[in-house]
C-alpha positions as a Markdown table, in Angstrom:
| # | Residue | x | y | z |
|---|---|---|---|---|
| 1 | Met | -18.8 | 10.6 | 18.3 |
| 2 | Val | -20.6 | 9.5 | 15.3 |
| 3 | Lys | -20.3 | 5.8 | 14.7 |
| 4 | Lys | -18.4 | 4.9 | 11.5 |
| 5 | Lys | -20.6 | 2.9 | 9.1 |
| 6 | Val | -19.0 | -0.4 | 8.0 |
| 7 | Leu | -20.3 | -2.6 | 5.2 |
| 8 | Val | -19.1 | -6.2 | 5.2 |
| 9 | Thr | -19.6 | -8.2 | 2.1 |
| 10 | Gly | -19.9 | -11.9 | 2.9 |
| 11 | Gly | -21.2 | -10.7 | 6.3 |
| 12 | Ser | -22.8 | -14.1 | 7.4 |
| 13 | Gly | -19.8 | -16.2 | 6.3 |
| 14 | Tyr | -17.2 | -17.9 | 8.5 |
| 15 | Ile | -14.9 | -14.8 | 8.8 |
| 16 | Gly | -17.6 | -12.3 | 8.1 |
| 17 | Ala | -20.0 | -13.1 | 10.9 |
| 18 | Arg | -17.5 | -13.0 | 13.6 |
| 19 | Leu | -16.0 | -9.8 | 12.1 |
| 20 | Cys | -19.3 | -8.1 | 12.0 |
| 21 | Leu | -20.1 | -9.1 | 15.6 |
| 22 | His | -16.6 | -7.9 | 16.7 |
| 23 | Leu | -16.8 | -4.5 | 15.0 |
| 24 | Ala | -20.4 | -4.0 | 16.3 |
| 25 | Asn | -19.2 | -4.7 | 19.9 |
| 26 | Gln | -16.4 | -2.1 | 19.3 |
| 27 | Gly | -19.1 | 0.5 | 18.5 |
| 28 | Tyr | -19.2 | 0.5 | 14.7 |
| 29 | Ala | -22.5 | 0.7 | 12.8 |
| 30 | Val | -22.2 | -2.5 | 11.0 |
| 31 | Thr | -24.1 | -3.7 | 7.9 |
| 32 | Pro | -23.5 | -7.4 | 6.8 |
| 33 | Leu | -24.4 | -8.0 | 3.3 |
| 34 | Cys | -25.6 | -11.7 | 3.1 |
| 35 | Tyr | -26.0 | -13.5 | -0.2 |
| 36 | Ser | -28.4 | -16.5 | 0.4 |
| 37 | Gln | -30.1 | -15.9 | 3.8 |
| 38 | Ile | -30.0 | -13.9 | 6.9 |
| 39 | Pro | -28.7 | -15.9 | 9.9 |
| 40 | Ser | -31.3 | -16.8 | 12.5 |
| 41 | Asp | -29.2 | -15.8 | 15.5 |
| 42 | Glu | -31.3 | -13.0 | 17.2 |
| 43 | Asn | -28.4 | -11.8 | 19.4 |
| 44 | Trp | -26.2 | -11.4 | 16.4 |
| 45 | Ile | -29.1 | -9.6 | 14.4 |
| 46 | Ser | -29.8 | -7.3 | 17.3 |
| 47 | Lys | -26.1 | -6.0 | 17.2 |
| 48 | Met | -26.3 | -5.0 | 13.5 |
| 49 | Asp | -27.2 | -1.5 | 12.3 |
| 50 | Arg | -29.0 | -3.0 | 9.4 |
| 51 | Ile | -28.8 | -6.4 | 7.4 |
| 52 | Ile | -28.9 | -6.5 | 3.6 |
| 53 | Leu | -29.7 | -9.5 | 1.5 |
| 54 | Gly | -28.5 | -9.4 | -2.1 |
| 55 | Asp | -25.8 | -10.3 | -4.7 |
| 56 | Ile | -22.6 | -8.2 | -5.0 |
| 57 | Arg | -22.6 | -9.0 | -8.8 |
| 58 | Asp | -25.9 | -7.0 | -9.2 |
| 59 | Glu | -24.4 | -3.5 | -9.9 |
| 60 | Val | -27.8 | -1.7 | -9.8 |
| 61 | Phe | -28.4 | -3.3 | -6.3 |
| 62 | Met | -25.0 | -2.2 | -5.2 |
| 63 | Gln | -25.5 | 1.3 | -6.3 |
| 64 | Glu | -28.7 | 1.4 | -4.1 |
| 65 | Val | -26.6 | 0.1 | -1.2 |
| 66 | Ala | -23.9 | 2.8 | -1.8 |
| 67 | Glu | -26.5 | 5.4 | -1.2 |
| 68 | Tyr | -26.2 | 4.8 | 2.5 |
| 69 | Gln | -22.7 | 6.3 | 2.3 |
| 70 | Tyr | -20.5 | 3.9 | 4.2 |
| 71 | Asp | -17.2 | 5.0 | 5.7 |
| 72 | Val | -15.6 | 1.6 | 5.4 |
| 73 | Leu | -16.2 | -1.4 | 3.1 |
| 74 | Ile | -14.7 | -4.8 | 4.0 |
| 75 | His | -14.8 | -7.2 | 1.0 |
| 76 | Leu | -14.7 | -10.9 | 1.9 |
| 77 | Val | -16.6 | -12.6 | -0.9 |
| 78 | Ser | -14.6 | -15.1 | -2.8 |
| 79 | Leu | -14.8 | -18.7 | -4.1 |
| 80 | Asp | -12.6 | -20.9 | -2.1 |
| 81 | His | -9.5 | -22.6 | -3.4 |
| 82 | Asn | -11.2 | -25.6 | -5.1 |
| 83 | Gln | -14.1 | -23.6 | -6.5 |
| 84 | Ser | -11.6 | -21.1 | -8.1 |
| 85 | Asn | -10.4 | -23.9 | -10.4 |
| 86 | Gly | -13.7 | -23.6 | -12.2 |
| 87 | Asn | -14.8 | -21.9 | -15.4 |
| 88 | Pro | -12.7 | -18.7 | -15.7 |
| 89 | Ser | -15.7 | -16.5 | -16.6 |
| 90 | Phe | -17.6 | -17.6 | -13.6 |
| 91 | Val | -14.7 | -17.5 | -11.3 |
| 92 | Ser | -13.9 | -13.9 | -12.5 |
| 93 | Ser | -17.4 | -12.8 | -12.0 |
| 94 | Val | -17.1 | -13.7 | -8.3 |
| 95 | Asn | -13.4 | -13.2 | -7.4 |
| 96 | Ile | -12.4 | -10.3 | -9.5 |
| 97 | Thr | -15.2 | -8.2 | -11.2 |
| 98 | Pro | -16.9 | -7.3 | -7.9 |
| 99 | Val | -13.6 | -5.7 | -6.5 |
| 100 | Trp | -13.6 | -3.5 | -9.5 |
| 101 | Ser | -17.4 | -2.6 | -9.6 |
| 102 | Leu | -17.5 | -2.0 | -5.7 |
| 103 | Leu | -14.6 | 0.4 | -5.9 |
| 104 | Asp | -16.1 | 2.1 | -8.9 |
| 105 | Val | -19.5 | 2.6 | -7.2 |
| 106 | Phe | -18.4 | 3.3 | -3.6 |
| 107 | Ser | -15.4 | 5.6 | -4.5 |
| 108 | Lys | -18.1 | 8.1 | -5.8 |
| 109 | Lys | -20.0 | 7.9 | -2.5 |
| 110 | Gly | -17.5 | 9.2 | 0.0 |
| 111 | Leu | -15.9 | 5.8 | 1.0 |
| 112 | Glu | -12.9 | 6.4 | 3.3 |
| 113 | Lys | -11.4 | 2.8 | 3.4 |
| 114 | Phe | -11.8 | -0.3 | 1.3 |
| 115 | Ile | -10.3 | -3.4 | 2.9 |
| 116 | Tyr | -9.8 | -6.3 | 0.6 |
| 117 | Phe | -9.2 | -9.8 | 1.8 |
| 118 | Ser | -6.6 | -11.5 | -0.3 |
| 119 | Thr | -4.5 | -14.5 | 0.6 |
| 120 | Ala | -0.9 | -15.4 | 1.5 |
| 121 | Gln | -1.2 | -18.0 | -1.4 |
| 122 | Val | -0.3 | -15.0 | -3.8 |
| 123 | Tyr | 3.3 | -15.6 | -2.7 |
| 124 | Gly | 3.4 | -19.1 | -4.1 |
| 125 | Met | 5.6 | -21.8 | -2.7 |
| 126 | Leu | 7.5 | -20.7 | 0.3 |
| 127 | Lys | 10.9 | -22.0 | 1.5 |
| 128 | Asp | 13.5 | -21.0 | 4.2 |
| 129 | Glu | 12.8 | -17.3 | 4.1 |
| 130 | Val | 11.1 | -14.4 | 5.9 |
| 131 | Val | 8.2 | -13.3 | 3.8 |
| 132 | Thr | 7.5 | -9.7 | 3.9 |
| 133 | Glu | 4.9 | -7.7 | 2.0 |
| 134 | Ser | 7.5 | -6.6 | -0.6 |
| 135 | Lys | 8.1 | -10.3 | -1.8 |
| 136 | Lys | 7.6 | -10.8 | -5.5 |
| 137 | Leu | 4.4 | -12.7 | -6.2 |
| 138 | Asn | 4.6 | -16.1 | -7.7 |
| 139 | Thr | 1.0 | -17.4 | -7.8 |
| 140 | Gln | 0.6 | -21.3 | -8.3 |
| 141 | Asn | -3.1 | -21.6 | -8.7 |
| 142 | Ala | -6.3 | -19.8 | -9.9 |
| 143 | Tyr | -7.2 | -18.8 | -6.3 |
| 144 | Gly | -3.9 | -16.9 | -5.8 |
| 145 | Leu | -4.1 | -15.5 | -9.4 |
| 146 | Thr | -7.6 | -14.0 | -8.8 |
| 147 | His | -6.5 | -12.4 | -5.7 |
| 148 | Gln | -3.4 | -10.9 | -7.2 |
| 149 | Leu | -5.7 | -9.4 | -9.8 |
| 150 | Gly | -8.0 | -8.1 | -7.0 |
| 151 | Glu | -4.9 | -6.5 | -5.4 |
| 152 | Leu | -3.9 | -4.7 | -8.5 |
| 153 | Ile | -7.4 | -3.2 | -8.7 |
| 154 | Cys | -7.1 | -2.0 | -5.1 |
| 155 | Glu | -3.7 | -0.5 | -5.8 |
| 156 | His | -5.0 | 1.4 | -8.8 |
| 157 | Tyr | -8.0 | 2.9 | -6.8 |
| 158 | Asn | -5.7 | 3.7 | -3.9 |
| 159 | Arg | -3.6 | 5.8 | -6.3 |
| 160 | Thr | -6.3 | 7.4 | -8.4 |
| 161 | Thr | -9.1 | 8.1 | -5.9 |
| 162 | Ala | -9.6 | 9.3 | -2.4 |
| 163 | Val | -10.4 | 5.9 | -1.1 |
| 164 | Gly | -7.6 | 4.3 | 1.0 |
| 165 | Cys | -7.5 | 0.8 | -0.2 |
| 166 | Arg | -5.9 | -1.8 | 2.1 |
| 167 | Val | -5.0 | -5.4 | 1.2 |
| 168 | Val | -5.0 | -8.2 | 3.8 |
| 169 | Arg | -2.9 | -11.1 | 2.9 |
| 170 | Leu | -4.5 | -13.7 | 5.2 |
| 171 | Ser | -2.6 | -16.8 | 6.3 |
| 172 | Asn | -4.7 | -19.9 | 7.6 |
| 173 | Ser | -7.5 | -18.8 | 9.9 |
| 174 | Tyr | -9.1 | -21.3 | 12.2 |
| 175 | Gly | -11.6 | -21.4 | 15.1 |
| 176 | Ala | -15.1 | -22.2 | 16.1 |
| 177 | Pro | -17.8 | -20.9 | 13.7 |
| 178 | Leu | -20.4 | -18.4 | 14.9 |
| 179 | Phe | -23.1 | -20.1 | 13.0 |
| 180 | Glu | -23.7 | -23.9 | 12.4 |
| 181 | Glu | -24.2 | -23.3 | 8.8 |
| 182 | Asn | -20.6 | -21.7 | 8.4 |
| 183 | Asn | -18.6 | -24.1 | 6.2 |
| 184 | Cys | -15.4 | -24.3 | 8.2 |
| 185 | Trp | -14.7 | -27.9 | 9.0 |
| 186 | Trp | -12.4 | -28.5 | 6.1 |
| 187 | Leu | -10.0 | -26.1 | 7.7 |
| 188 | Val | -7.0 | -28.2 | 9.1 |
| 189 | Ile | -7.2 | -27.4 | 12.8 |
| 190 | Asn | -10.9 | -27.4 | 12.9 |
| 191 | Asp | -11.0 | -30.7 | 11.0 |
| 192 | Leu | -8.4 | -32.4 | 13.3 |
| 193 | Cys | -10.1 | -31.1 | 16.5 |
| 194 | Arg | -13.5 | -32.5 | 15.4 |
| 195 | Met | -11.9 | -35.8 | 14.4 |
| 196 | Ala | -10.2 | -36.0 | 17.8 |
| 197 | Tyr | -13.5 | -35.3 | 19.6 |
| 198 | Met | -15.8 | -37.5 | 17.4 |
| 199 | Gln | -13.4 | -40.4 | 16.7 |
| 200 | Lys | -10.9 | -40.3 | 19.4 |
| 201 | Glu | -8.1 | -40.4 | 17.0 |
| 202 | Ile | -6.1 | -38.0 | 14.8 |
| 203 | Val | -5.5 | -39.2 | 11.1 |
| 204 | Leu | -3.4 | -36.9 | 8.9 |
| 205 | Gln | -3.9 | -37.0 | 5.2 |
| 206 | Ser | -0.3 | -36.1 | 4.7 |
| 207 | Asp | 2.9 | -37.2 | 6.4 |
| 208 | Gly | 2.6 | -34.3 | 8.7 |
| 209 | Thr | 5.5 | -32.3 | 7.3 |
| 210 | Pro | 3.6 | -29.6 | 5.3 |
| 211 | Leu | 4.1 | -26.1 | 7.0 |
| 212 | Arg | 1.3 | -23.5 | 7.8 |
| 213 | Asp | 0.9 | -20.3 | 9.6 |
| 214 | Phe | -2.4 | -20.4 | 11.5 |
| 215 | Ile | -4.2 | -17.4 | 12.9 |
| 216 | His | -7.3 | -17.4 | 15.1 |
| 217 | Gly | -10.5 | -15.9 | 13.8 |
| 218 | Met | -10.6 | -13.5 | 16.7 |
| 219 | Asp | -7.1 | -12.3 | 15.9 |
| 220 | Val | -8.3 | -11.7 | 12.2 |
| 221 | Cys | -11.0 | -9.4 | 13.7 |
| 222 | Ile | -8.5 | -7.5 | 15.7 |
| 223 | Gly | -6.2 | -7.2 | 12.7 |
| 224 | Val | -9.0 | -5.7 | 10.7 |
| 225 | Gln | -9.9 | -3.3 | 13.4 |
| 226 | Thr | -6.3 | -2.1 | 13.7 |
| 227 | Ile | -6.3 | -1.4 | 9.9 |
| 228 | Ile | -9.6 | 0.5 | 10.1 |
| 229 | Glu | -8.3 | 2.7 | 12.9 |
| 230 | Thr | -4.7 | 3.5 | 11.8 |
| 231 | Ser | -3.8 | 6.5 | 9.9 |
| 232 | Ala | -0.8 | 4.7 | 8.4 |
| 233 | Thr | -0.8 | 4.6 | 4.6 |
| 234 | His | 0.6 | 1.2 | 3.9 |
| 235 | Val | -1.5 | -0.7 | 1.3 |
| 236 | Ile | -0.7 | -4.3 | 2.0 |
| 237 | Tyr | -0.5 | -6.2 | 5.3 |
| 238 | Asn | 0.4 | -9.8 | 6.0 |
| 239 | Leu | -2.2 | -10.9 | 8.6 |
| 240 | Ser | -0.6 | -13.9 | 10.2 |
| 241 | Ser | 0.5 | -15.3 | 13.6 |
| 242 | Gly | 4.1 | -15.1 | 12.5 |
| 243 | Ala | 4.7 | -18.7 | 13.7 |
| 244 | Thr | 5.1 | -21.5 | 11.3 |
| 245 | Leu | 4.1 | -25.0 | 12.4 |
| 246 | Ser | 4.0 | -28.4 | 10.7 |
| 247 | Ile | 0.7 | -30.3 | 10.5 |
| 248 | Met | 2.4 | -32.8 | 12.9 |
| 249 | Asp | 3.1 | -30.1 | 15.4 |
| 250 | Ile | -0.6 | -29.1 | 15.3 |
| 251 | Ala | -1.6 | -32.8 | 15.7 |
| 252 | Lys | 0.6 | -33.1 | 18.8 |
| 253 | Lys | -0.7 | -29.9 | 20.3 |
| 254 | Ile | -4.4 | -31.1 | 19.8 |
| 255 | Lys | -3.4 | -34.5 | 21.4 |
| 256 | Ala | -1.9 | -32.6 | 24.4 |
| 257 | Val | -4.9 | -30.4 | 24.9 |
| 258 | Phe | -7.2 | -33.3 | 24.5 |
| 259 | Ala | -5.3 | -35.4 | 27.2 |
| 260 | Ser | -5.4 | -32.4 | 29.4 |
| 261 | Arg | -9.2 | -31.9 | 29.0 |
| 262 | Tyr | -10.4 | -35.5 | 28.9 |
| 263 | Gly | -7.6 | -37.7 | 30.3 |
| 264 | Ile | -7.4 | -39.7 | 27.0 |
| 265 | Glu | -4.2 | -40.2 | 25.0 |
| 266 | Leu | -5.1 | -40.1 | 21.3 |
| 267 | Pro | -3.3 | -42.0 | 18.7 |
| 268 | Ile | -1.9 | -40.0 | 15.7 |
| 269 | Ser | -1.4 | -41.7 | 12.4 |
| 270 | Ala | 0.1 | -40.1 | 9.2 |
| 271 | Ala | 1.0 | -41.1 | 5.6 |
| 272 | Glu | 4.4 | -42.5 | 5.1 |
| 273 | Gln | 7.1 | -39.8 | 5.0 |
| 274 | Lys | 8.5 | -39.5 | 1.4 |
| 275 | Asn | 11.1 | -36.9 | 2.1 |
| 276 | Lys | 13.3 | -37.7 | 5.1 |
| 277 | Thr | 14.7 | -34.1 | 5.3 |
| 278 | Glu | 12.6 | -31.8 | 7.2 |
| 279 | Ala | 11.2 | -28.8 | 5.3 |
| 280 | Lys | 12.8 | -25.4 | 6.0 |
| 281 | Arg | 10.5 | -23.3 | 7.9 |
| 282 | Tyr | 9.5 | -19.9 | 6.3 |
| 283 | Gln | 8.0 | -17.1 | 8.4 |
| 284 | Leu | 5.1 | -15.1 | 7.1 |
| 285 | Asp | 6.3 | -11.8 | 8.6 |
| 286 | Asn | 3.6 | -9.8 | 10.4 |
| 287 | Ser | 5.8 | -7.0 | 11.7 |
| 288 | Leu | 4.2 | -4.4 | 9.6 |
| 289 | Ile | 0.7 | -4.9 | 11.0 |
| 290 | Arg | 2.2 | -5.1 | 14.5 |
| 291 | Ser | 3.9 | -1.7 | 13.8 |
| 292 | Ile | 0.4 | -0.2 | 13.6 |
| 293 | Gly | -0.8 | -1.7 | 16.9 |
| 294 | Phe | -1.8 | -5.3 | 16.2 |
| 295 | Glu | -1.3 | -7.8 | 18.9 |
| 296 | Ser | -2.4 | -11.4 | 18.8 |
| 297 | Lys | -4.8 | -12.3 | 21.8 |
| 298 | Ser | -5.3 | -16.0 | 21.0 |
| 299 | Ser | -2.7 | -18.7 | 21.6 |
| 300 | Leu | -3.0 | -22.0 | 19.7 |
| 301 | Glu | -3.9 | -23.8 | 22.9 |
| 302 | Asp | -6.7 | -21.3 | 23.6 |
| 303 | Gly | -8.0 | -21.7 | 20.0 |
| 304 | Ile | -8.0 | -25.6 | 20.4 |
| 305 | Asn | -9.8 | -25.4 | 23.7 |
| 306 | Asn | -12.4 | -23.0 | 22.2 |
| 307 | Leu | -13.0 | -25.6 | 19.4 |
| 308 | Phe | -13.5 | -28.3 | 22.0 |
| 309 | Asp | -15.9 | -26.1 | 23.9 |
| 310 | Tyr | -17.9 | -25.5 | 20.7 |
| 311 | Leu | -18.0 | -29.3 | 20.0 |
| 312 | Glu | -19.1 | -30.1 | 23.5 |
| 313 | His | -21.9 | -27.5 | 23.3 |
| 314 | Asn | -23.1 | -28.5 | 19.8 |
| 315 | Asn | -22.5 | -32.4 | 20.1 |
| 316 | Gly | -19.8 | -32.2 | 17.5 |
């Protein structure tokens, strides 16, 4: 059986590096497209079909890359939430225009599937509701807006070309990074685990009531593989755990895992609670991606333990 050729933009990033390794281990011929430098991890490099260094905004370069005739393109490159509040023309040049130019170039080179990483932030503020993919979008920030526009481009190409475009609305991923240079310690669970390990306390910046759906990085990889391998024609998938937890729930779980591992009871402190009524818990429904075979493999406890394993091995 011929290996499917997969190109991953942002291939050395926090999600991309793990996704490339996972797909390579599953038998795909994987090409990470890296922006600034190629990672130094020899084991990771050895698993890749080829590694490309370059800028997705360079259309001549991307036309050369497309000559390799990839079967699947997974597009991960995006400015983060804070960076997306910058100058609109620059933000668009990273978050929006490449989606269009990649689809324009690769749709003419036999691409079968284009998987676009969007965000659950396109839904806006969530209340006491079950959030399915058909919910009307209500973006509240530039990050969500640029991804909504990216989704529209994907839907257009899915309709008008032979490329099967698939949109992943990701909740909040977490987990240990593959490479030390991956910028991931601002993520809530990662941050609180490192704080617990380094400072022997958990200090919340909020009152602990904000709600989030957290999905482990390995489950993100499994979700993407499921989308690659399905013949289903759904365009948009929520990629989430389906469980909504408060930040205080997370802190208490980290405290329990830490006590079990190290025999130390950590103090938890939080900002004063302004609203005495508990927020209604929404659910980011993942039944559609489960209907095509996705199953979560990592419990929250497993993910927290893996983070502590990483911190022990890398001295925090």
